N, C-alpha and C positions, 0 to 999 in steps of 0.2 A: 558556540557556548560549551565549555568543558562539562563532561558528565562524570560524576564520581565512579571510580572503579568498584566493582562489586564481586568479581570472580577471582579466586586464587587460581592462576593459570597452571601452576605446577600440580596442584591437587587435581584439577580437572583433567590435565593431560594423563596423569597416572590412572584415573578412573576410566578414561576413554581407552587407554591402552589395554586394560583388562577387558573392557566391553568388546572392543574390536577383535581381540584375540579369540574370544569365544564365538562371536558372531561370524567371523570370517573363516573360522576353522584353521587358524594359524598353527604352524609348527613352533611352539614356544612363544616368546614375547613379540609384541608389536611395538615398534618405536614410533612415537608420535612427535612430530616436529613442533616448533613454535607456532602458536595460532596465527593465522593470517585473516584478513577480512575486517569488516567494520566492528566486530566484537559487540560487547554489551552496551545497550543504551539504558537499561534499567526499567523502561516502560514499554518497550516494543520487543518483538521477537529478537532474540540474541542470535547472531550469526557467527559461527566459528568455522573457518576453513582449515582443515587438518591434512597434513601430509604424512602418510604412513609408509613404513618400511618393515617387511616381515618375510618369512618363508612359509610356503604352503606346498605340500607334497614334494619337498626338497628343492623347490625353485624359489629364487629371490623375486619378491613382488614389491613394487612401489606404486602407490595409489594416492589419490587426493579425493576428499569428500567435503561436502558442506553439511555442517550440523546446525540445525535450527532448533533453538531451545525456547520453550515457553517462558514468557516474562515472569519474573519473581519480584516480590515486593510491590513496587509501583507498576501499575498497568495503565496504558493510555486509554484503551477501550474497555468499558464495563462488560462483564459477561463474555469476555473473549473466548471463543470456542476454538482452541488451538488445534484440536484434532481434525476439525472441519477443513482447515487449510491443507492438511495432509491428504484428506479424502479427495479434495478438489484437484490437487496436483497429481495424485495417483490416477484418478479417473481421466484427466486430460492427457497425461503421458501415455496411458495404456490404450485409450480408445479414440483419441482425436489427433488432428494434425496441429493443434495449438502448440507452439514451441515452448515447452516447459522442461526443466531438468528432470531426468529420470529419478524417481523416488524409490528408495530401497527398503528402509526399515523405520518402524515407529516404536519407540521405547516409552512405556508408561511408568516404569520403575523410577521413582524420583530419587532413589538412593545414589544413582550414578552421577547426575549433574545437578541435583537439587530441584529438578522440574522435568516433566516429559520432554522428549525431543524426537526429531526425526532426521534421517540422514538421506541426502540426495547427491547426485553427481555434481562435480564442479564444472561449470561452463565458464570459460575464460573470454572476457571481452571488456567493453567499457560501458559505463552507465552515466548519463547526464547528471551533473551534481545538483543538489538542492542548496548546498551551502559552500560557496556562494551560488545563488540561482544562476542557471545556465545562460540567461540573457545578460547577466552581469559580468561573469568571468568563467574561466574553465575551458576545457578542451572543446566543448561544443561551441563556445563563443569564438574559438579560433579557427574552426574548419570553414570550408566554403559553403555557400548557400545551397549547392546541389546536395551536399551531404546532409545538411540540416533538413532539407525537404524530404530526403529519403528516410531520415530518422522519424520525422513527424508522421509521414505516411505509414511507416511501419507500425507506429503506435496505433493509429486509426484502424489499420488493417487487423491488428491484434484484437481490438475491441469488437470489430465485426465478426471475426472468427470465433471469439468466445461466445458471442450472442447466438451464433449459428448452432452451437451444440445443443443436444436434447438433454437437459439437466435431469429429467425424470429417468430417461434411459441410462444415464450415467450413475444412477443411484444416489442422487443428491437432493432428494425431496426433503431430507432432514434439515436443509437450509431454511425451510419455512419456519416461522416463529408464530404459531397460531395464538399463543398467549398474548401477543402484541396486537392482534386484530386480523383484518383481511390480508392475504398475501400481497406483497408488493409495497406500494407507496405507504399504505396505512401502517404496515409493520415498520417500515423505515422511519416514518415520522414519529411513531410511538417510541422506537428505540432511542432516537436522538433527542426526543423531548425528555425522556427519563435521564439520559446522559446530561443534558443541560440542567435539569433539576438537581442532579447530584452535585454539580459545580455550584449552582446558586445557593446551595446549603452553606457555602463558605463565602462566596462573594458574587456579585451580579455580573452578568454578561449581557448588557442591554442590547447590543447590536444583534446578537443571536436571537434574543426574544423578539425584536422588531421583525427580523427576517421570518421567524416562525409565525408570527401573527399574519404576515403577508401570505405565506404559504397556505395557512388554514383558510384564509379568505378567498383564495384563488385556486381551488382544486381543479386539476386537469381531468379529462375524461379517462376512464380506466383503459389500460393497455395490456397487450400480451406480456406475460412474464418471461424474461430471459435470465440466463445466468449472468449476473453483473460482476465483473472483476472487482469493482469497488474502488480501489485506489488506482484507477486507470489513468496513467500519465506517462509521458516520455521518460521520466526518471525511474520507472519501474520496468523498463525493458533494457536488456543487455544487447549491445550491438558490436559488430566488428569494426575495424578501422574505417571501412568504407561506408558505414552507416546501415548495414544490413542487420536485421534483427536476428538474434541468436536464442534468446530465452526471455520468457515473461516471468517477472519476479513479484513477490510481495502480494499475498492474498489475504491479508488481515481483515480487509473490509468486504470480503466476498459475500454475496447474498443474491436475492432474487429481486428484480425490479424492471422498470421500463428501459428500453434501449437508450433513450435520451439521457438517462441518469449517468452512464459511464462517459458518454461523449461530452456532456456538460462539465463533468468533473475534470476531464483532460483540458478542456478549453479554459475553465476557471483557473486551474493551477498554472497554465501557461500565461494567462493574463496577469496572475499574481506575480509571476517571476519577471514580468516586464513592467507593465503599467503599475502594478502594486509596489514595485521596488524602485520606481522612478526612472526607469531606463527604457529606451525604445525597443520594440520587438525586432529581433535580428532578421536580416534578409534570409529568405528561404522558407520561413514559416508562412503558410498560406493563410488567406482570410477565412473567416468562419464559413462563408458560402462554399468555398472549395472543399473544406473539411467535411461539411455535410454531404456534398455531392459525392465525395469519395466513399464515405461510409455507406451511403444509400446504394451506390453502384455495386459495392462489394457484398453488402448484406442482403440486398433485395428488400430492405425495410425502409419505411418512411419515418424520419425522426419527427416526433410531435412534441409540442409543449417544451421546446428547448429553452425558451426564456424562463419558464417555470423552474426547470431543473437546474438552470444556472443559479437561481436564487437558492434552491435547495442545496447546491454545492457550496455556495457561500455560507449558508447557515451551518452546514456541517463543519466547514473550515473554522468558523468562529468558535464553535463548541470545542473542537480539538485544541485550538489555541488557548481557550480558557482552561482546559484541563492541564495543558503544558505549563501554564502560569502557576497553577496550584502545585504541580510537581516541583518546579524550579524553586518556588518559595520554601517548600518543605526541605529541599536539599540545601537551602541557603544560598542559592545562586541569584535569587532576587530578594530584595527587602520586603518585609511583610506588607508594607503599604504601596508596593509597586503597582502601577495601573495597567500591566500588560494585558490582563483579561478584558479590560474595557477599551484599550486603544493599542492596536497593533496593525500590521500590514493587512491582515485578513479583515478586520473590522472596518478599516478605512475603505478597502475595496468593496466590501458589502454595502457600505453607505452609498457609494457611487452607483452600484448596481440597482439598489432600491430606488435611488433618485431617478434613474433612467426609466423606471416603471411608474414614476409619478408618486412614489411614496416618500413621505418626509422622514428622513433618517439622519440623525446627527449623533456623533459620538459624545 
């Protein structure tokens, strides 16, 4: 689906040229090439890949960086804490073996690009696509089963490695949201309940509400809090051509929660990209039992209440799709009476998941 352009590339390149000249201590001007990368979506972090050429101490320098810009105008997530993503990336890069890009600078001055931004190194590799979903088409669809298995295992290993870090020692205690309740699941449920209510002020998302009712009626036992990647999935890891992981991407949903939360999200998104899209799961992707065994062997933790957290993942996905429906309507990409928020691939998969747990759920 096309997204309206919102950034004047020439103005931004000029602003970044001035900013990099000062930041890098260049001898004179910095030349900024045409932006590469996914660019602006308007409701998520904007990603600009920039190629620089300049002189420093009399020597010619060519470098490339990734600039992540806080969303302006429409935001997908309420109360998005952009700087927390930088804090997490910086802590992981500096103090752990989790493969994340090196992060260099954070700029709070909104006069440069219209919003805060941070700059990190460019890692070159491939990322499994969401559009079309990788079980439908794309490079991951075309590689062999052994590469797919390596890619999936790399994602699960990443989740285990993220959970292994001591988030308190990394200085990430500010990820707690005490105003939302007790740390962990209570805060997560409160956050997404408020998110849902903000959407329901405009139109209903009945499947999300049914999933939330089930979650509130079936609370799991409290668990150890770990650093949760949040958007933990194959499509947020960069790999080389052989399927070896290079870098972990996208920390917009980072928070504190139970270990099963991240694993369930990865499983749910993979299920959505196959069953939810009406196509078979590709050979090489292991069954849930093998995924759980791999995670537990690498992490030394036992995954508990995975069925619960699959419903939680489905609930969050329904909420996110509901917000996207509102954004697309505001942009004129959908008609005002379009029923996307009530009926989409996420809501239909959620109905199936709730039915598997004996709940009556129809769109």
